[in-house]
C-alpha beads as a LAMMPS data file, in Angstrom:
LAMMPS data file: protein, C-alpha beads

132 atoms
131 bonds

1 atom types
1 bond types

-500.0 500.0 xlo xhi
-500.0 500.0 ylo yhi
-500.0 500.0 zlo zhi

Masses

1 110.0

Atoms # bond

1 1 1 429.527 8.902 -288.668
2 1 1 431.141 11.438 -286.620
3 1 1 434.159 10.705 -284.741
4 1 1 434.529 10.642 -280.923
5 1 1 437.438 10.294 -278.116
6 1 1 436.476 11.872 -274.451
7 1 1 438.992 12.274 -272.005
8 1 1 439.553 13.952 -268.083
9 1 1 438.150 10.834 -266.092
10 1 1 439.541 9.781 -262.768
11 1 1 439.710 8.979 -259.553
12 1 1 438.005 11.569 -256.975
13 1 1 437.042 11.290 -253.609
14 1 1 433.079 11.685 -252.578
15 1 1 432.399 15.377 -253.189
16 1 1 435.007 16.749 -255.488
17 1 1 434.815 17.976 -259.426
18 1 1 435.542 16.652 -262.744
19 1 1 434.999 18.172 -265.825
20 1 1 434.575 15.169 -268.987
21 1 1 435.481 16.166 -272.509
22 1 1 434.275 14.848 -275.358
23 1 1 436.583 15.941 -279.007
24 1 1 434.733 15.792 -282.186
25 1 1 436.218 15.184 -285.603
26 1 1 432.694 17.871 -286.705
27 1 1 430.220 19.660 -285.294
28 1 1 427.028 19.256 -288.968
29 1 1 425.487 22.442 -289.808
30 1 1 422.013 20.530 -289.083
31 1 1 420.635 18.397 -287.934
32 1 1 422.852 17.627 -284.445
33 1 1 423.008 16.721 -280.878
34 1 1 424.967 15.240 -278.610
35 1 1 425.179 13.736 -275.375
36 1 1 426.770 11.984 -272.476
37 1 1 425.761 8.321 -270.852
38 1 1 426.932 6.579 -268.346
39 1 1 426.814 3.111 -267.433
40 1 1 427.586 0.834 -264.122
41 1 1 428.906 -2.110 -263.555
42 1 1 425.914 -4.826 -264.332
43 1 1 423.438 -1.977 -265.161
44 1 1 421.663 -0.257 -267.736
45 1 1 423.573 2.556 -269.659
46 1 1 421.906 5.595 -268.507
47 1 1 421.651 9.456 -270.347
48 1 1 423.171 11.997 -268.389
49 1 1 422.904 15.212 -270.512
50 1 1 421.674 16.203 -273.316
51 1 1 423.217 19.289 -275.435
52 1 1 421.381 20.389 -279.399
53 1 1 423.310 22.852 -281.847
54 1 1 421.451 25.654 -280.008
55 1 1 422.982 25.567 -276.561
56 1 1 419.632 24.412 -275.406
57 1 1 420.958 21.139 -273.064
58 1 1 418.205 18.556 -270.823
59 1 1 419.622 17.320 -267.516
60 1 1 418.692 13.595 -265.547
61 1 1 417.056 14.147 -262.229
62 1 1 419.458 12.654 -260.993
63 1 1 422.283 15.077 -261.332
64 1 1 420.671 17.909 -261.548
65 1 1 422.414 20.863 -260.167
66 1 1 425.480 19.759 -259.743
67 1 1 426.474 18.053 -263.709
68 1 1 426.668 20.611 -266.328
69 1 1 426.905 20.064 -270.406
70 1 1 428.531 22.632 -272.684
71 1 1 429.578 22.557 -275.574
72 1 1 433.178 24.689 -277.822
73 1 1 432.223 24.587 -281.575
74 1 1 434.958 26.779 -282.754
75 1 1 437.389 23.899 -280.985
76 1 1 434.552 21.251 -281.292
77 1 1 434.314 20.009 -278.105
78 1 1 431.716 19.395 -275.921
79 1 1 432.386 19.287 -271.612
80 1 1 430.463 18.279 -268.654
81 1 1 431.197 19.400 -265.594
82 1 1 430.885 16.722 -262.273
83 1 1 430.716 18.399 -259.750
84 1 1 429.301 17.062 -255.557
85 1 1 430.132 14.059 -256.616
86 1 1 429.125 11.153 -254.982
87 1 1 429.598 6.650 -254.917
88 1 1 427.020 6.528 -257.020
89 1 1 428.365 8.492 -259.672
90 1 1 431.088 6.038 -260.258
91 1 1 430.700 4.837 -263.950
92 1 1 431.905 5.673 -267.204
93 1 1 431.514 7.593 -269.120
94 1 1 430.489 8.562 -273.097
95 1 1 430.191 10.850 -274.857
96 1 1 427.702 10.008 -277.853
97 1 1 426.441 12.449 -281.194
98 1 1 423.319 12.569 -283.429
99 1 1 424.782 13.133 -287.133
100 1 1 422.155 15.244 -289.242
101 1 1 419.068 13.752 -287.396
102 1 1 415.916 15.069 -288.177
103 1 1 415.133 15.373 -284.817
104 1 1 417.895 16.995 -283.267
105 1 1 417.525 19.843 -285.037
106 1 1 413.821 20.921 -284.535
107 1 1 415.315 21.678 -280.636
108 1 1 415.648 19.659 -277.746
109 1 1 412.470 20.371 -276.842
110 1 1 411.897 18.304 -279.471
111 1 1 413.390 14.791 -278.707
112 1 1 414.257 12.778 -276.235
113 1 1 417.575 13.573 -275.207
114 1 1 418.246 11.280 -272.629
115 1 1 417.528 7.806 -274.627
116 1 1 420.399 5.806 -277.389
117 1 1 418.263 5.111 -279.792
118 1 1 418.529 9.585 -280.553
119 1 1 422.292 8.865 -281.638
120 1 1 424.760 7.318 -284.542
121 1 1 427.946 7.787 -283.424
122 1 1 429.986 6.683 -279.389
123 1 1 433.343 6.941 -278.128
124 1 1 434.740 4.383 -276.212
125 1 1 434.324 6.016 -272.894
126 1 1 435.769 7.241 -269.861
127 1 1 436.259 6.588 -266.627
128 1 1 434.688 7.378 -263.617
129 1 1 435.517 6.247 -259.276
130 1 1 433.920 8.229 -257.136
131 1 1 435.098 6.781 -253.295
132 1 1 433.691 7.601 -250.248

Bonds

1 1 1 2
2 1 2 3
3 1 3 4
4 1 4 5
5 1 5 6
6 1 6 7
7 1 7 8
8 1 8 9
9 1 9 10
10 1 10 11
11 1 11 12
12 1 12 13
13 1 13 14
14 1 14 15
15 1 15 16
16 1 16 17
17 1 17 18
18 1 18 19
19 1 19 20
20 1 20 21
21 1 21 22
22 1 22 23
23 1 23 24
24 1 24 25
25 1 25 26
26 1 26 27
27 1 27 28
28 1 28 29
29 1 29 30
30 1 30 31
31 1 31 32
32 1 32 33
33 1 33 34
34 1 34 35
35 1 35 36
36 1 36 37
37 1 37 38
38 1 38 39
39 1 39 40
40 1 40 41
41 1 41 42
42 1 42 43
43 1 43 44
44 1 44 45
45 1 45 46
46 1 46 47
47 1 47 48
48 1 48 49
49 1 49 50
50 1 50 51
51 1 51 52
52 1 52 53
53 1 53 54
54 1 54 55
55 1 55 56
56 1 56 57
57 1 57 58
58 1 58 59
59 1 59 60
60 1 60 61
61 1 61 62
62 1 62 63
63 1 63 64
64 1 64 65
65 1 65 66
66 1 66 67
67 1 67 68
68 1 68 69
69 1 69 70
70 1 70 71
71 1 71 72
72 1 72 73
73 1 73 74
74 1 74 75
75 1 75 76
76 1 76 77
77 1 77 78
78 1 78 79
79 1 79 80
80 1 80 81
81 1 81 82
82 1 82 83
83 1 83 84
84 1 84 85
85 1 85 86
86 1 86 87
87 1 87 88
88 1 88 89
89 1 89 90
90 1 90 91
91 1 91 92
92 1 92 93
93 1 93 94
94 1 94 95
95 1 95 96
96 1 96 97
97 1 97 98
98 1 98 99
99 1 99 100
100 1 100 101
101 1 101 102
102 1 102 103
103 1 103 104
104 1 104 105
105 1 105 106
106 1 106 107
107 1 107 108
108 1 108 109
109 1 109 110
110 1 110 111
111 1 111 112
112 1 112 113
113 1 113 114
114 1 114 115
115 1 115 116
116 1 116 117
117 1 117 118
118 1 118 119
119 1 119 120
120 1 120 121
121 1 121 122
122 1 122 123
123 1 123 124
124 1 124 125
125 1 125 126
126 1 126 127
127 1 127 128
128 1 128 129
129 1 129 130
130 1 130 131
131 1 131 132
C-alpha cells in the first residue's frame, strides 16, 4: 500500500473555488491509478474523479465541468481543482490509490474508476464546506 495525505480543504462560499492536494508516497510504474472520492454525513462514499498513469481521466456527472483531477508524478502529488462550488459539494474528500492493479494498467477506459473496490489505499480525508 501507498501512503496518502490530503490537504487544501476549507470553508468557502457558494461559487467559490478550492484546490485539494494529495501527497503520495510513491507512484508505481505498473498498474497504478488514483481517484478522489467524497462522503457527506449520512451518505455513501461516492467517486468524484479518477485518473490513470497516462493522465486520462473520468469525472462524475455531478461535478463534470466544475471539477478537474490532475497529477504531477515528479512531485508525487494528485490534485482536485474545484470551481463553482455548491453547498451540495460539502463533504469529506478522500484521495485513493490502486497499486499494481492489472486493471488500472489497461487504462481508464477498462476499469470502473469511480468505484471504491478498485483502490487499496486511502487517505484520512480533508473537509470541504460550502455555505450558501
